[in-house]
C-alpha positions as CSV (number, residue, x, y, z in Angstrom):
1,Q,110.2,102.1,73.1
2,V,111.2,106.0,74.6
3,Q,112.1,108.5,72.0
4,L,113.6,111.6,72.7
5,V,113.7,114.5,69.8
6,E,115.1,118.0,70.6
7,S,114.8,120.9,68.0
8,G,115.5,124.5,67.6
9,G,119.4,124.8,68.0
10,G,121.2,127.3,65.5
11,L,123.2,130.1,64.9
12,V,122.5,133.4,66.9
13,Q,124.8,136.1,68.2
14,S,125.8,136.6,71.4
15,G,123.0,138.6,73.4
16,G,120.3,136.5,71.6
17,S,117.8,134.3,72.1
18,L,116.5,130.6,71.4
19,R,113.8,128.4,72.6
20,L,114.6,124.3,72.3
21,S,112.0,122.0,72.2
22,C,111.9,118.2,73.0
23,V,109.1,116.1,72.6
24,G,109.1,112.9,74.0
25,S,107.4,109.6,73.3
26,G,107.1,106.2,74.5
27,F,106.8,106.6,78.1
28,A,104.3,108.2,80.4
29,F,106.1,112.1,79.6
30,S,103.9,113.5,82.7
31,M,105.0,111.4,85.8
32,F,108.9,112.1,84.6
33,T,111.3,114.3,85.9
34,M,112.9,115.6,82.6
35,R,116.5,117.8,81.8
36,W,118.4,119.4,79.7
37,N,122.2,118.6,79.6
38,R,124.9,120.0,77.3
39,Q,128.3,119.0,76.0
40,A,131.0,121.5,74.5
41,P,133.7,120.0,72.5
42,G,136.1,118.5,74.6
43,R,134.3,119.2,77.5
44,E,132.4,116.7,79.5
45,R,128.7,117.1,79.6
46,E,127.3,119.2,82.6
47,V,123.7,119.7,83.8
48,V,122.1,122.9,82.7
49,A,118.6,122.6,84.0
50,V,115.9,120.5,85.8
51,I,111.8,120.1,85.7
52,T,110.0,117.9,88.3
53,P,106.6,116.2,87.4
54,T,103.9,118.7,87.3
55,G,106.7,121.8,87.3
56,D,106.5,122.3,91.0
57,H,110.3,122.0,91.7
58,L,112.7,123.6,88.9
59,H,116.9,123.7,89.0
60,Y,119.2,125.6,87.2
61,E,123.0,125.2,87.3
62,D,124.8,128.4,88.2
63,F,125.9,129.5,84.9
64,V,122.5,129.9,83.4
65,K,120.4,131.6,86.5
66,G,118.9,134.4,85.4
67,R,119.0,133.6,81.7
68,F,117.2,130.5,80.9
69,T,114.0,128.9,81.8
70,I,113.0,125.4,82.0
71,S,109.2,124.7,81.1
72,R,107.0,121.6,79.9
73,D,104.1,121.4,78.3
74,D,102.6,117.9,79.3
75,A,99.7,117.7,77.1
76,R,102.1,118.0,73.9
77,N,104.4,116.1,76.0
78,T,107.1,118.4,75.5
79,V,109.6,120.5,77.7
80,Y,111.0,123.6,76.2
81,L,114.5,125.4,77.4
82,L,114.0,129.4,76.2
83,M,117.7,130.8,76.5
84,N,118.0,134.4,76.8
85,N,121.5,136.8,76.4
86,L,123.1,133.9,75.1
87,K,126.6,134.0,75.4
88,P,129.7,132.4,73.2
89,E,130.1,129.5,76.4
90,D,126.9,128.6,75.8
91,T,127.9,127.1,72.4
92,A,127.6,123.3,72.7
93,V,125.2,120.5,71.9
94,Y,122.2,120.6,73.7
95,Y,120.3,117.4,74.9
96,C,116.7,116.3,76.5
97,E,117.0,114.0,79.0
98,V,114.8,111.3,80.7
99,P,117.2,110.6,84.2
100,T,115.4,107.9,85.5
101,L,115.3,105.9,82.5
102,N,118.3,106.9,81.3
103,E,117.4,108.0,77.7
104,R,118.6,111.1,75.6
105,G,117.7,112.6,72.4
106,Q,120.5,113.3,69.9
107,G,120.9,116.5,70.9
108,T,120.3,120.0,69.0
109,Q,123.2,122.6,68.1
110,V,123.4,125.9,69.8
111,T,126.3,128.0,68.4
112,V,126.6,131.7,69.8
113,S,128.8,133.9,68.1
114,S,130.5,137.1,69.4
């Protein structure tokens, strides 16, 4: 049974930083591309960042480039999202996903105050 458990969200002031973590289990973590998505109230879910197996390819949506960094530690079955220079428009529930397995965690709330 695939499980993805996100943590690290919270309330932060504009310009602040947070690091999200997602621990995966029930599948061969190191072999899968991992993705962070987010969904703000009243908006559709959107891709934030993607990392391929071994981390040899990274993708960021334009609205987070230069501010967010995705990484993975396969020894810990964990994918991270380091978020710097946070803005109020980054407020959303952030989800960890395994796209090819169509699996998603429960999400972690990130709230950025102005």
